FIKOLZA-1660 file (N, C-alpha, C; in steps of 0.1 Angstrom, whole numbers, plus 5000, padded with zeros to 4 digits):
% residues 219
   i   px   py   pz ch aa at
   1 9506 1961 3708  A  M  N
   1 9494 1957 3708  A  M CA
   1 9493 1944 3700  A  M  C
   2 9482 1937 3704  A  R  N
   2 9478 1927 3694  A  R CA
   2 9468 1930 3683  A  R  C
   3 9473 1927 3672  A  I  N
   3 9464 1932 3660  A  I CA
   3 9460 1920 3652  A  I  C
   4 9449 1919 3649  A  L  N
   4 9444 1908 3639  A  L CA
   4 9444 1912 3626  A  L  C
   5 9451 1909 3617  A  L  N
   5 9454 1913 3602  A  L CA
   5 9446 1904 3594  A  L  C
   6 9433 1909 3586  A  V  N
   6 9426 1903 3578  A  V CA
   6 9427 1904 3563  A  V  C
   7 9438 1895 3559  A  E  N
   7 9445 1900 3545  A  E CA
   7 9444 1883 3535  A  E  C
   8 9443 1885 3525  A  D  N
   8 9442 1873 3518  A  D CA
   8 9456 1871 3509  A  D  C
   9 9463 1883 3505  A  D  N
   9 9475 1884 3498  A  D CA
   9 9489 1879 3508  A  D  C
  10 9494 1868 3504  A  R  N
  10 9505 1865 3515  A  R CA
  10 9515 1877 3512  A  R  C
  11 9519 1878 3503  A  V  N
  11 9529 1889 3502  A  V CA
  11 9527 1902 3510  A  V  C
  12 9512 1908 3508  A  I  N
  12 9510 1919 3517  A  I CA
  12 9511 1916 3530  A  I  C
  13 9504 1905 3533  A  A  N
  13 9502 1902 3548  A  A CA
  13 9517 1900 3554  A  A  C
  14 9526 1892 3545  A  T  N
  14 9541 1891 3555  A  T CA
  14 9547 1905 3555  A  T  C
  15 9544 1915 3545  A  A  N
  15 9551 1929 3548  A  A CA
  15 9545 1935 3559  A  A  C
  16 9533 1935 3560  A  I  N
  16 9526 1941 3573  A  I CA
  16 9531 1937 3584  A  I  C
  17 9532 1922 3584  A  R  N
  17 9531 1916 3596  A  R CA
  17 9547 1920 3601  A  R  C
  18 9557 1919 3592  A  E  N
  18 9572 1921 3595  A  E CA
  18 9574 1935 3601  A  E  C
  19 9564 1945 3595  A  Q  N
  19 9564 1958 3598  A  Q CA
  19 9560 1959 3611  A  Q  C
  20 9546 1957 3614  A  A  N
  20 9543 1956 3628  A  A CA
  20 9551 1949 3640  A  A  C
  21 9555 1937 3638  A  E  N
  21 9561 1929 3647  A  E CA
  21 9577 1935 3649  A  E  C
  22 9584 1941 3641  A  G  N
  22 9595 1949 3641  A  G CA
  22 9594 1961 3650  A  G  C
  23 9582 1967 3653  A  E  N
  23 9578 1976 3662  A  E CA
  23 9569 1972 3673  A  E  C
  24 9574 1958 3677  A  G  N
  24 9568 1950 3688  A  G CA
  24 9555 1946 3691  A  G  C
  25 9548 1948 3681  A  H  N
  25 9532 1945 3682  A  H CA
  25 9535 1931 3677  A  H  C
  26 9522 1923 3685  A  S  N
  26 9520 1908 3680  A  S CA
  26 9509 1907 3669  A  S  C
  27 9511 1899 3660  A  V  N
  27 9503 1901 3646  A  V CA
  27 9496 1887 3642  A  V  C
  28 9482 1885 3644  A  D  N
  28 9477 1872 3641  A  D CA
  28 9470 1873 3626  A  D  C
  29 9474 1865 3617  A  W  N
  29 9471 1867 3605  A  W CA
  29 9457 1856 3601  A  W  C
  30 9448 1861 3596  A  A  N
  30 9438 1854 3590  A  A CA
  30 9434 1860 3576  A  A  C
  31 9436 1848 3568  A  A  N
  31 9435 1850 3553  A  A CA
  31 9418 1851 3548  A  A  C
  32 9413 1846 3557  A  R  N
  32 9397 1843 3553  A  R CA
  32 9391 1850 3567  A  R  C
  33 9376 1857 3562  A  L  N
  33 9368 1861 3574  A  L CA
  33 9362 1851 3584  A  L  C
  34 9360 1836 3578  A  D  N
  34 9358 1829 3591  A  D CA
  34 9370 1826 3600  A  D  C
  35 9382 1829 3595  A  A  N
  35 9393 1825 3603  A  A CA
  35 9395 1836 3611  A  A  C
  36 9389 1849 3607  A  A  N
  36 9390 1863 3615  A  A CA
  36 9380 1860 3628  A  A  C
  37 9369 1854 3622  A  D  N
  37 9355 1850 3631  A  D CA
  37 9362 1840 3645  A  D  C
  38 9370 1831 3639  A  D  N
  38 9375 1823 3649  A  D CA
  38 9385 1828 3660  A  D  C
  39 9394 1838 3653  A  A  N
  39 9405 1845 3661  A  A CA
  39 9396 1853 3672  A  A  C
  40 9386 1861 3668  A  L  N
  40 9379 1870 3674  A  L CA
  40 9371 1863 3687  A  L  C
  41 9368 1850 3685  A  A  N
  41 9361 1845 3693  A  A CA
  41 9369 1837 3705  A  A  C
  42 9384 1837 3702  A  T  N
  42 9391 1830 3713  A  T CA
  42 9401 1841 3719  A  T  C
  43 9403 1851 3714  A  A  N
  43 9411 1862 3718  A  A CA
  43 9411 1876 3718  A  A  C
  44 9415 1884 3726  A  H  N
  44 9413 1898 3726  A  H CA
  44 9423 1907 3719  A  H  C
  45 9416 1914 3708  A  F  N
  45 9426 1922 3698  A  F CA
  45 9423 1938 3700  A  F  C
  46 9435 1944 3700  A  D  N
  46 9436 1960 3704  A  D CA
  46 9433 1965 3690  A  D  C
  47 9434 1958 3678  A  L  N
  47 9432 1965 3666  A  L CA
  47 9430 1954 3654  A  L  C
  48 9422 1956 3645  A  I  N
  48 9419 1948 3634  A  I CA
  48 9423 1956 3622  A  I  C
  49 9431 1950 3613  A  L  N
  49 9436 1955 3600  A  L CA
  49 9428 1949 3589  A  L  C
  50 9419 1953 3583  A  L  N
  50 9410 1947 3573  A  L CA
  50 9408 1951 3560  A  L  C
  51 9411 1941 3551  A  D  N
  51 9410 1939 3537  A  D CA
  51 9395 1938 3534  A  D  C
  52 9391 1945 3524  A  L  N
  52 9375 1944 3518  A  L CA
  52 9371 1930 3511  A  L  C
  53 9382 1926 3504  A  M  N
  53 9377 1918 3492  A  M CA
  53 9385 1904 3499  A  M  C
  54 9377 1894 3504  A  L  N
  54 9384 1883 3509  A  L CA
  54 9380 1872 3503  A  L  C
  55 9384 1862 3501  A  P  N
  55 9381 1849 3494  A  P CA
  55 9365 1844 3499  A  P  C
  56 9361 1844 3509  A  D  N
  56 9349 1840 3514  A  D CA
  56 9338 1849 3518  A  D  C
  57 9342 1862 3514  A  G  N
  57 9330 1874 3515  A  G CA
  57 9337 1887 3516  A  G  C
  58 9327 1898 3516  A  R  N
  58 9333 1912 3517  A  R CA
  58 9337 1915 3531  A  R  C
  59 9344 1925 3532  A  G  N
  59 9348 1930 3543  A  G CA
  59 9337 1939 3553  A  G  C
  60 9331 1946 3543  A  L  N
  60 9322 1956 3551  A  L CA
  60 9310 1951 3558  A  L  C
  61 9305 1939 3552  A  P  N
  61 9292 1932 3561  A  P CA
  61 9299 1929 3573  A  P  C
  62 9309 1922 3572  A  F  N
  62 9319 1918 3583  A  F CA
  62 9321 1927 3595  A  F  C
  63 9324 1939 3591  A  L  N
  63 9326 1951 3600  A  L CA
  63 9312 1955 3605  A  L  C
  64 9301 1956 3597  A  R  N
  64 9290 1958 3602  A  R CA
  64 9285 1949 3613  A  R  C
  65 9287 1934 3611  A  K  N
  65 9280 1926 3619  A  K CA
  65 9291 1930 3635  A  K  C
  66 9303 1932 3634  A  L  N
  66 9309 1935 3645  A  L CA
  66 9303 1946 3653  A  L  C
  67 9302 1955 3646  A  R  N
  67 9297 1969 3652  A  R CA
  67 9282 1965 3658  A  R  C
  68 9274 1958 3651  A  A  N
  68 9260 1956 3654  A  A CA
  68 9262 1948 3665  A  A  C
  69 9272 1939 3669  A  G  N
  69 9272 1928 3679  A  G CA
  69 9278 1936 3692  A  G  C
  70 9282 1951 3690  A  G  N
  70 9289 1955 3701  A  G CA
  70 9303 1958 3702  A  G  C
  71 9308 1949 3692  A  D  N
  71 9326 1948 3694  A  D CA
  71 9331 1962 3690  A  D  C
  72 9339 1969 3697  A  K  N
  72 9343 1982 3698  A  K CA
  72 9359 1984 3693  A  K  C
  73 9365 1972 3689  A  T  N
  73 9377 1970 3685  A  T CA
  73 9380 1979 3676  A  T  C
  74 9389 1990 3676  A  P  N
  74 9394 1998 3662  A  P CA
  74 9397 1989 3651  A  P  C
  75 9392 1995 3641  A  V  N
  75 9395 1989 3626  A  V CA
  75 9400 2000 3616  A  V  C
  76 9411 1995 3610  A  I  N
  76 9416 2000 3598  A  I CA
  76 9414 1994 3588  A  I  C
  77 9406 2000 3577  A  I  N
  77 9403 1993 3562  A  I CA
  77 9414 1995 3554  A  I  C
  78 9421 1983 3548  A  M  N
  78 9431 1985 3539  A  M CA
  78 9427 1978 3526  A  M  C
  79 9425 1986 3515  A  T  N
  79 9419 1981 3502  A  T CA
  79 9423 1990 3491  A  T  C
  80 9423 1983 3480  A  A  N
  80 9423 1989 3468  A  A CA
  80 9412 1997 3461  A  A  C
  81 9401 1996 3468  A  L  N
  81 9388 2006 3466  A  L CA
  81 9392 2019 3467  A  L  C
  82 9393 2029 3459  A  D  N
  82 9399 2041 3461  A  D CA
  82 9389 2051 3459  A  D  C
  83 9376 2049 3456  A  Q  N
  83 9367 2059 3452  A  Q CA
  83 9359 2066 3466  A  Q  C
  84 9357 2078 3463  A  V  N
  84 9353 2085 3477  A  V CA
  84 9341 2079 3482  A  V  C
  85 9332 2073 3475  A  S  N
  85 9321 2065 3480  A  S CA
  85 9324 2054 3486  A  S  C
  86 9336 2046 3483  A  D  N
  86 9339 2035 3491  A  D CA
  86 9344 2040 3505  A  D  C
  87 9353 2049 3505  A  R  N
  87 9358 2052 3519  A  R CA
  87 9346 2059 3526  A  R  C
  88 9335 2065 3521  A  I  N
  88 9325 2069 3527  A  I CA
  88 9314 2056 3537  A  I  C
  89 9316 2047 3526  A  D  N
  89 9308 2032 3530  A  D CA
  89 9318 2026 3541  A  D  C
  90 9330 2027 3540  A  G  N
  90 9339 2019 3549  A  G CA
  90 9338 2027 3564  A  G  C
  91 9339 2041 3563  A  L  N
  91 9336 2047 3578  A  L CA
  91 9322 2046 3582  A  L  C
  92 9312 2049 3572  A  N  N
  92 9298 2047 3578  A  N CA
  92 9297 2032 3585  A  N  C
  93 9305 2022 3580  A  A  N
  93 9302 2012 3584  A  A CA
  93 9309 2008 3599  A  A  C
  94 9316 2016 3603  A  G  N
  94 9323 2015 3616  A  G CA
  94 9338 2016 3617  A  G  C
  95 9346 2018 3605  A  A  N
  95 9359 2018 3604  A  A CA
  95 9365 2032 3612  A  A  C
  96 9378 2030 3617  A  D  N
  96 9383 2044 3624  A  D CA
  96 9391 2049 3614  A  D  C
  97 9397 2041 3604  A  D  N
  97 9405 2048 3593  A  D CA
  97 9403 2041 3581  A  D  C
  98 9407 2044 3569  A  Y  N
  98 9407 2038 3557  A  Y CA
  98 9420 2041 3549  A  Y  C
  99 9427 2032 3544  A  L  N
  99 9439 2032 3539  A  L CA
  99 9439 2027 3524  A  L  C
 100 9443 2033 3513  A  V  N
 100 9442 2027 3501  A  V CA
 100 9454 2021 3497  A  V  C
 101 9452 2011 3491  A  K  N
 101 9465 2003 3485  A  K CA
 101 9469 2006 3473  A  K  C
 102 9481 2011 3468  A  P  N
 102 9494 2003 3478  A  P CA
 102 9496 2016 3485  A  P  C
 103 9501 2014 3500  A  F  N
 103 9505 2024 3509  A  F CA
 103 9518 2020 3514  A  F  C
 104 9523 2034 3519  A  D  N
 104 9538 2031 3524  A  D CA
 104 9535 2026 3538  A  D  C
 105 9544 2016 3542  A  L  N
 105 9542 2009 3554  A  L CA
 105 9545 2017 3567  A  L  C
 106 9553 2028 3565  A  T  N
 106 9554 2035 3575  A  T CA
 106 9543 2047 3578  A  T  C
 107 9534 2048 3568  A  E  N
 107 9521 2054 3569  A  E CA
 107 9512 2047 3577  A  E  C
 108 9513 2033 3576  A  L  N
 108 9504 2023 3581  A  L CA
 108 9507 2023 3598  A  L  C
 109 9520 2022 3600  A  S  N
 109 9524 2025 3614  A  S CA
 109 9519 2038 3621  A  S  C
 110 9520 2048 3612  A  A  N
 110 9516 2062 3622  A  A CA
 110 9502 2061 3624  A  A  C
 111 9494 2055 3612  A  R  N
 111 9480 2053 3616  A  R CA
 111 9476 2044 3624  A  R  C
 112 9482 2033 3628  A  I  N
 112 9480 2023 3637  A  I CA
 112 9484 2031 3652  A  I  C
 113 9496 2038 3653  A  G  N
 113 9497 2046 3665  A  G CA
 113 9486 2056 3668  A  G  C
 114 9481 2063 3658  A  A  N
 114 9471 2074 3661  A  A CA
 114 9458 2067 3664  A  A  C
 115 9453 2058 3657  A  V  N
 115 9443 2049 3664  A  V CA
 115 9442 2045 3677  A  V  C
 116 9452 2038 3680  A  S  N
 116 9455 2033 3694  A  S CA
 116 9456 2045 3704  A  S  C
 117 9463 2056 3702  A  R  N
 117 9461 2068 3711  A  R CA
 117 9447 2072 3713  A  R  C
 118 9438 2073 3703  A  R  N
 118 9427 2079 3702  A  R CA
 118 9418 2070 3711  A  R  C
 119 9419 2057 3711  A  Y  N
 119 9410 2047 3718  A  Y CA
 119 9415 2048 3731  A  Y  C
 120 9427 2051 3736  A  S  N
 120 9432 2051 3749  A  S CA
 120 9428 2062 3758  A  S  C
 121 9421 2073 3747  A  G  N
 121 9415 2085 3756  A  G CA
 121 9427 2095 3756  A  G  C
 122 9440 2092 3750  A  N  N
 122 9448 2104 3750  A  N CA
 122 9454 2105 3735  A  N  C
 123 9448 2115 3726  A  P  N
 123 9453 2117 3713  A  P CA
 123 9467 2124 3714  A  P  C
 124 9469 2129 3724  A  N  N
 124 9484 2136 3723  A  N CA
 124 9496 2127 3724  A  N  C
 125 9501 2124 3714  A  P  N
 125 9514 2115 3715  A  P CA
 125 9527 2118 3725  A  P  C
 126 9525 2130 3732  A  C  N
 126 9535 2135 3740  A  C CA
 126 9528 2135 3754  A  C  C
 127 9536 2127 3763  A  I  N
 127 9532 2125 3775  A  I CA
 127 9543 2127 3784  A  I  C
 128 9540 2135 3795  A  T  N
 128 9551 2136 3808  A  T CA
 128 9547 2127 3823  A  T  C
 129 9555 2120 3825  A  L  N
 129 9553 2112 3837  A  L CA
 129 9566 2114 3847  A  L  C
 130 9565 2119 3858  A  R  N
 130 9577 2122 3867  A  R CA
 130 9585 2130 3859  A  R  C
 131 9599 2122 3857  A  D  N
 131 9610 2128 3851  A  D CA
 131 9611 2125 3836  A  D  C
 132 9602 2118 3831  A  L  N
 132 9600 2109 3818  A  L CA
 132 9592 2120 3810  A  L  C
 133 9599 2122 3797  A  S  N
 133 9590 2128 3786  A  S CA
 133 9588 2117 3776  A  S  C
 134 9577 2113 3770  A  I  N
 134 9575 2104 3762  A  I CA
 134 9566 2108 3750  A  I  C
 135 9573 2106 3739  A  D  N
 135 9568 2108 3725  A  D CA
 135 9564 2097 3719  A  D  C
 136 9551 2092 3719  A  L  N
 136 9549 2080 3713  A  L CA
 136 9547 2077 3699  A  L  C
 137 9545 2089 3691  A  A  N
 137 9546 2092 3677  A  A CA
 137 9558 2087 3672  A  A  C
 138 9569 2095 3679  A  A  N
 138 9582 2092 3675  A  A CA
 138 9589 2082 3682  A  A  C
 139 9582 2074 3690  A  R  N
 139 9590 2065 3698  A  R CA
 139 9605 2070 3704  A  R  C
 140 9602 2082 3710  A  R  N
 140 9613 2088 3718  A  R CA
 140 9611 2090 3733  A  R  C
 141 9620 2085 3740  A  L  N
 141 9618 2087 3756  A  L CA
 141 9631 2095 3761  A  L  C
 142 9628 2105 3772  A  L  N
 142 9638 2113 3774  A  L CA
 142 9634 2110 3792  A  L  C
 143 9647 2107 3798  A  R  N
 143 9646 2107 3813  A  R CA
 143 9656 2117 3817  A  R  C
 144 9649 2127 3826  A  A  N
 144 9656 2137 3831  A  A CA
 144 9664 2145 3819  A  A  C
 145 9658 2145 3807  A  G  N
 145 9663 2154 3796  A  G CA
 145 9673 2146 3789  A  G  C
 146 9674 2133 3792  A  K  N
 146 9685 2123 3787  A  K CA
 146 9676 2112 3778  A  K  C
 147 9682 2110 3764  A  P  N
 147 9674 2100 3758  A  P CA
 147 9677 2083 3763  A  P  C
 148 9665 2077 3765  A  V  N
 148 9666 2063 3771  A  V CA
 148 9662 2054 3757  A  V  C
 149 9671 2047 3752  A  P  N
 149 9667 2037 3743  A  P CA
 149 9658 2026 3747  A  P  C
 150 9646 2021 3740  A  L  N
 150 9638 2011 3745  A  L CA
 150 9638 2000 3732  A  L  C
 151 9637 1988 3737  A  T  N
 151 9634 1978 3725  A  T CA
 151 9620 1980 3718  A  T  C
 152 9617 1973 3709  A  A  N
 152 9602 1972 3706  A  A CA
 152 9592 1967 3714  A  A  C
 153 9597 1955 3723  A  R  N
 153 9587 1948 3735  A  R CA
 153 9584 1958 3744  A  R  C
 154 9599 1965 3746  A  E  N
 154 9594 1977 3760  A  E CA
 154 9586 1988 3756  A  E  C
 155 9588 1990 3743  A  W  N
 155 9578 2000 3740  A  W CA
 155 9561 1997 3741  A  W  C
 156 9561 1984 3735  A  V  N
 156 9547 1981 3738  A  V CA
 156 9542 1977 3752  A  V  C
 157 9551 1974 3758  A  L  N
 157 9547 1973 3774  A  L CA
 157 9545 1986 3780  A  L  C
 158 9552 1996 3777  A  L  N
 158 9549 2010 3781  A  L CA
 158 9537 2017 3777  A  L  C
 159 9535 2014 3762  A  E  N
 159 9523 2019 3758  A  E CA
 159 9509 2013 3764  A  E  C
 160 9510 1999 3768  A  A  N
 160 9500 1994 3774  A  A CA
 160 9495 1999 3788  A  A  C
 161 9507 2003 3797  A  F  N
 161 9506 2007 3808  A  F CA
 161 9502 2023 3808  A  F  C
 162 9504 2029 3798  A  L  N
 162 9504 2043 3794  A  L CA
 162 9486 2046 3790  A  L  C
 163 9483 2035 3784  A  Q  N
 163 9470 2035 3779  A  Q CA
 163 9459 2033 3790  A  Q  C
 164 9463 2026 3799  A  K  N
 164 9453 2023 3810  A  K CA
 164 9461 2024 3825  A  K  C
 165 9464 2038 3826  A  P  N
 165 9473 2042 3838  A  P CA
 165 9465 2039 3851  A  P  C
 166 9453 2037 3853  A  D  N
 166 9448 2035 3866  A  D CA
 166 9444 2019 3868  A  D  C
 167 9446 2011 3858  A  Q  N
 167 9441 1997 3860  A  Q CA
 167 9454 1987 3861  A  Q  C
 168 9448 1976 3865  A  L  N
 168 9460 1965 3869  A  L CA
 168 9459 1959 3857  A  L  C
 169 9472 1956 3854  A  L  N
 169 9473 1948 3838  A  L CA
 169 9477 1932 3842  A  L  C
 170 9471 1924 3842  A  S  N
 170 9475 1909 3843  A  S CA
 170 9485 1904 3833  A  S  C
 171 9492 1896 3838  A  K  N
 171 9506 1889 3831  A  K CA
 171 9498 1885 3819  A  K  C
 172 9488 1879 3818  A  S  N
 172 9482 1870 3806  A  S CA
 172 9479 1884 3794  A  S  C
 173 9474 1894 3801  A  L  N
 173 9471 1905 3790  A  L CA
 173 9485 1912 3785  A  L  C
 174 9491 1911 3792  A  L  N
 174 9505 1917 3787  A  L CA
 174 9511 1910 3776  A  L  C
 175 9510 1894 3780  A  E  N
 175 9514 1885 3770  A  E CA
 175 9508 1886 3757  A  E  C
 176 9492 1888 3758  A  E  N
 176 9486 1890 3746  A  E CA
 176 9490 1902 3738  A  E  C
 177 9493 1911 3745  A  R  N
 177 9500 1923 3737  A  R CA
 177 9512 1920 3729  A  R  C
 178 9521 1912 3738  A  L  N
 178 9533 1911 3734  A  L CA
 178 9537 1899 3722  A  L  C
 179 9526 1889 3722  A  Y  N
 179 9528 1876 3714  A  Y CA
 179 9515 1871 3708  A  Y  C
 180 9518 1865 3693  A  S  N
 180 9508 1860 3685  A  S CA
 180 9504 1844 3689  A  S  C
 181 9493 1840 3684  A  F  N
 181 9489 1828 3686  A  F CA
 181 9502 1817 3684  A  F  C
 182 9511 1818 3673  A  D  N
 182 9518 1809 3671  A  D CA
 182 9531 1813 3678  A  D  C
 183 9534 1822 3687  A  A  N
 183 9547 1823 3692  A  A CA
 183 9548 1815 3705  A  A  C
 184 9560 1810 3709  A  E  N
 184 9562 1804 3717  A  E CA
 184 9571 1813 3733  A  E  C
 185 9560 1812 3741  A  V  N
 185 9563 1822 3753  A  V CA
 185 9571 1814 3762  A  V  C
 186 9582 1817 3770  A  E  N
 186 9587 1812 3781  A  E CA
 186 9578 1819 3795  A  E  C
 187 9577 1810 3803  A  S  N
 187 9570 1813 3815  A  S CA
 187 9575 1829 3821  A  S  C
 188 9586 1831 3821  A  N  N
 188 9592 1843 3827  A  N CA
 188 9593 1853 3819  A  N  C
 189 9590 1855 3805  A  T  N
 189 9593 1864 3797  A  T CA
 189 9590 1877 3797  A  T  C
 190 9578 1877 3804  A  T  N
 190 9570 1890 3808  A  T CA
 190 9576 1897 3820  A  T  C
 191 9580 1889 3829  A  E  N
 191 9587 1894 3839  A  E CA
 191 9601 1902 3836  A  E  C
 192 9608 1894 3828  A  V  N
 192 9621 1897 3822  A  V CA
 192 9619 1913 3815  A  V  C
 193 9609 1913 3807  A  H  N
 193 9608 1927 3800  A  H CA
 193 9606 1939 3809  A  H  C
 194 9594 1936 3820  A  I  N
 194 9593 1944 3831  A  I CA
 194 9604 1948 3838  A  I  C
 195 9614 1937 3843  A  S  N
 195 9625 1943 3852  A  S CA
 195 9634 1951 3843  A  S  C
 196 9636 1948 3829  A  R  N
 196 9643 1957 3821  A  R CA
 196 9639 1970 3819  A  R  C
 197 9625 1970 3818  A  L  N
 197 9617 1985 3816  A  L CA
 197 9619 1993 3832  A  L  C
 198 9619 1988 3842  A  R  N
 198 9622 1991 3854  A  R CA
 198 9633 1999 3855  A  R  C
 199 9644 1992 3852  A  K  N
 199 9657 1997 3851  A  K CA
 199 9662 2009 3840  A  K  C
 200 9653 2009 3832  A  K  N
 200 9652 2020 3823  A  K CA
 200 9646 2032 3826  A  K  C
 201 9633 2030 3835  A  L  N
 201 9624 2040 3838  A  L CA
 201 9626 2046 3851  A  L  C
 202 9629 2036 3860  A  G  N
 202 9628 2039 3875  A  G CA
 202 9624 2027 3882  A  G  C
 203 9630 2022 3892  A  A  N
 203 9625 2009 3897  A  A CA
 203 9612 2010 3904  A  A  C
 204 9608 2024 3906  A  D  N
 204 9593 2024 3913  A  D CA
 204 9581 2027 3904  A  D  C
 205 9585 2029 3890  A  I  N
 205 9578 2034 3880  A  I CA
 205 9565 2024 3877  A  I  C
 206 9569 2009 3877  A  I  N
 206 9561 1999 3874  A  I CA
 206 9558 1991 3888  A  I  C
 207 9546 1990 3893  A  L  N
 207 9544 1983 3907  A  L CA
 207 9539 1968 3905  A  L  C
 208 9544 1961 3913  A  T  N
 208 9537 1948 3911  A  T CA
 208 9529 1944 3923  A  T  C
 209 9517 1938 3917  A  E  N
 209 9508 1933 3926  A  E CA
 209 9507 1917 3928  A  E  C
 210 9516 1912 3937  A  R  N
 210 9518 1898 3936  A  R CA
 210 9506 1889 3933  A  R  C
 211 9508 1882 3924  A  G  N
 211 9496 1872 3921  A  G CA
 211 9486 1876 3911  A  G  C
 212 9486 1890 3908  A  L  N
 212 9474 1899 3903  A  L CA
 212 9479 1905 3887  A  L  C
 213 9492 1909 3890  A  G  N
 213 9497 1917 3878  A  G CA
 213 9505 1929 3881  A  G  C
 214 9503 1942 3872  A  Y  N
 214 9514 1951 3874  A  Y CA
 214 9504 1965 3870  A  Y  C
 215 9508 1975 3876  A  R  N
 215 9504 1986 3877  A  R CA
 215 9512 1997 3875  A  R  C
 216 9508 2008 3866  A  L  N
 216 9514 2019 3866  A  L CA
 216 9516 2029 3875  A  L  C
 217 9528 2034 3883  A  A  N
 217 9525 2042 3895  A  A CA
 217 9520 2055 3893  A  A  C
 218 9514 2059 3901  A  Q  N
 218 9507 2074 3900  A  Q CA
 218 9517 2083 3899  A  Q  C
 219 9515 2093 3893  A  P  N
 219 9526 2107 3891  A  P CA
 219 9530 2112 3905  A  P  C
% end
């Protein structure tokens, strides 16, 4: 997924970014709300991680503005505000989850996965596709009963296809999932990852529509 992290604490932001990128996600970091606005105006994000106390304002009005404008991007609030009333305000403003600082990074990872699955229309982390058994929560894949190791980038691509099984995914969309603004992307990087994924999952599991993109093969 491509994640927008809105957090002014550099230490916290660095830890979250390293955790998420280690799992294959791309993360764009905004330390201010105006920078977050600029990022949202120029790119599509699959998830927003939002602190509530930013140097140029509060996160809740920012979230309410997003929802009022029709933006349905899932949002996980991360904040030190731990009163029940704070959680209620956050959820009523349109947040999908509320995480109180300090939190364990593995818990954040689990909540990111849960929100992602919920928005993809399949909250069940276990999926069967042909001879593949996929556990998205545990990041475990079996092919004909045998474990198949995937890299973090390969997991991100597989999740992208599973979230939109009937849709054609363009190369640019997949690149957005894999890389943030400041990443240097070689022209054939996506093709290389797709090729490696096919070798592990089956040659005909991901179909190429030349000049358009890629599509997950139907069961």
